[in-house]
C-alpha positions as CSV (number, residue, x, y, z in Angstrom):
1,M,-11.5,9.0,5.2
2,L,-14.1,11.4,3.7
3,T,-17.1,9.7,2.1
4,C,-19.1,11.4,-0.6
5,S,-21.8,10.4,-3.0
6,I,-21.2,11.0,-6.7
7,A,-23.6,13.9,-6.6
8,D,-21.9,15.5,-3.6
9,T,-18.5,14.9,-5.3
10,K,-19.7,16.7,-8.4
11,A,-21.1,19.6,-6.4
12,H,-18.0,19.9,-4.2
13,L,-15.3,18.8,-6.5
14,S,-12.8,21.5,-5.5
15,S,-13.0,20.6,-1.8
16,C,-12.8,16.9,-2.5
17,V,-9.7,17.4,-4.5
18,A,-8.3,19.6,-1.7
19,S,-9.0,16.9,0.8
20,A,-7.3,14.2,-1.3
21,E,-4.4,16.5,-2.0
22,S,-3.8,17.1,1.7
23,G,-3.6,13.4,2.3
24,E,-7.2,12.6,3.3
25,P,-8.6,10.1,0.7
26,V,-12.1,10.6,-0.5
27,L,-14.3,7.5,-0.9
28,I,-16.9,8.0,-3.6
29,T,-20.2,6.1,-3.3
30,R,-23.2,5.3,-5.5
31,H,-26.3,4.3,-3.7
32,G,-24.3,3.9,-0.5
33,R,-21.8,1.5,-2.1
34,P,-18.1,2.4,-2.7
35,V,-17.3,2.8,-6.4
36,A,-14.2,4.9,-6.5
37,A,-11.6,6.7,-4.4
38,M,-9.8,10.0,-4.8
39,I,-6.2,10.1,-3.5
40,S,-3.3,12.5,-3.7
41,A,-0.9,12.3,-6.6
42,Q,1.8,11.4,-4.1
43,D,-0.2,8.4,-2.8
44,W,-1.0,7.4,-6.4
45,E,2.8,7.3,-7.2
46,R,3.4,5.2,-4.1
47,L,0.7,2.7,-5.1
48,Q,2.2,2.5,-8.6
49,A,5.6,1.8,-7.2
50,V,4.2,-1.0,-5.0
51,K,2.3,-2.4,-7.9
52,S,5.3,-2.5,-10.2
53,H,7.4,-4.3,-7.5
54,R,4.7,-6.7,-6.3
55,R,6.0,-9.7,-8.1
56,R,9.5,-9.2,-6.8
57,G,8.4,-9.1,-3.1
58,L,9.1,-6.7,-0.3
59,L,12.8,-6.6,-0.8
60,A,12.2,-4.9,-4.1
61,L,10.8,-1.9,-2.2
62,V,13.8,-1.8,0.2
63,G,15.9,0.1,-2.3
64,G,14.1,3.3,-1.4
65,W,15.4,3.2,2.2
66,E,18.7,4.7,3.3
67,D,19.8,1.6,5.1
68,A,18.5,-0.8,2.4
69,A,21.8,-2.7,2.1
70,E,21.9,-3.4,5.8
71,W,18.3,-4.7,5.8
72,S,18.9,-6.8,2.8
73,E,22.0,-8.4,4.4
74,R,20.0,-9.1,7.6
75,V,17.2,-10.8,5.7
76,D,19.7,-12.8,3.6
77,G,21.3,-14.0,6.9
78,L,17.9,-15.0,8.4
79,V,17.0,-16.9,5.3
80,A,20.4,-18.7,5.3
81,A,20.1,-19.6,9.0
82,R,16.7,-21.3,8.5
83,S,16.7,-25.0,8.6
84,P,15.7,-26.4,5.2
85,V,13.7,-29.2,6.9
86,R,11.2,-28.6,9.6
87,P,10.6,-31.4,12.1
88,L,7.1,-32.8,12.3
89,P,5.2,-32.2,15.4
90,A,4.8,-35.0,17.9
91,L,1.5,-36.9,17.6
92,E,0.1,-37.8,20.9
């Protein structure tokens, strides 16, 4: 990840954008502390997709995979096979 101060980012905006566009995020700092980040539009879209599915869990993201139905069935099978009551550990 490329790190630039605000002043450097202003002075080299085109190269910072090019770095972010090529997939290398740019961390923007003020007085040495991170204050913002520049990422590609593609990464931004992925983050927005994750954010919108966050409350529905990981399986909400599975729909984007080719074998999503198979994975969903596997997870459902694993959940169904779990014992609803877990035994307490032995106290010695």
